[in-house]
Steps between C-alpha positions, in 0.01 A plus 500: 500500500639838392334813640534845345716724720231771506254274685625607842208388718477167319873439545478585870207262550670213313815548708291492816359167383853377416396428143756389241528779241732743321467875451572652159368772271247334273413650159149352518278399790563506874595135560661250263506120528713282270543126539528198270438709188188666645482878549233675705467876549295634790367855498386625839250786519320671784138566408549878499779467243296240311213749467731787403677290236169427327426874491836609354545207261794334677295185564454424130858588404645295783292197404630529143861494621435207732319306228791561261746347748362152430515418872221383729353821644343533844346818641469534877247772581523618863200640685129565453348599167271740684575862596726557198477765228332246272173312559566150641308357202756655264791352694334160517436511124867583435606202709271259314607639161865446596433137590254403227620710207871552576552155658685640802450395861356756743488441876353752740661513845410682820847650528874443517479197729274312257718610208817350646311182585398460135852581377658236720243242389557588135875471549458130587283425198671686212681259270354200686120513529476809277677497164466695179628854451863511392545866413591633157555161335146383568361828372697474176352156439145638499449598136160649570675782693693590183786639706837371385719797588700444819581873519127574500450256787785659690345844467166373627659398831588866568254683730272744309574330163193326358496274194377789289776734624763229450382439143526872420853511639614191307362647178729802547800336673504130402787390728599554861822668386303751290274588791787528747684739269189716472446500876858611557515768232150652484241320716234768446482395134288208619223747584434540127408131462130454432347212698139562401323773305469703821796382703877532483771360725514696826781591741414216742569241228828668404611511863415133547680399180811691604497330840460143376657506152823692564 
């Protein structure tokens, strides 16, 4: 089990429980499991952040990046769906859509204690009782996804970079070396890239690309 180094309260709780895990900066997800050729990414969200991410679009973009990884994806949603800035029916619908349409696991927990319990249980089962996701290789084998560009997949693991944004970048800078050169010499040039008819690449994407790609 590898836990992202920004998950401070989760790390503290796992240490208190004397769990077996490592701490690293993860490019995607909050917790990573890899064993016997099986990869599982866990994304942990408090319900307030869950509701906010639906409002600002992060929820959809994040799911696209996680889906592109080819790994087994598990969401752990902490807290009540009530008393948020979204109706509980909307949050419940988003959870069911994620499971039924996106084929990702979603588990709702009461809080951090339940979350670490599920993580430690999952740690025992990945690669043994649970097998499947193997990262980029398994994704490349799925012809229906029509994604055969490893650079594109790499971009989609960067926070704030959706599949649509990644495709627009690859069309302009087809290799990692090309993009890195642009980020070093004139990063603001990326702001001219048209993602949709009404949207161009913003400063948050450029900042994230510079952080993870250089």
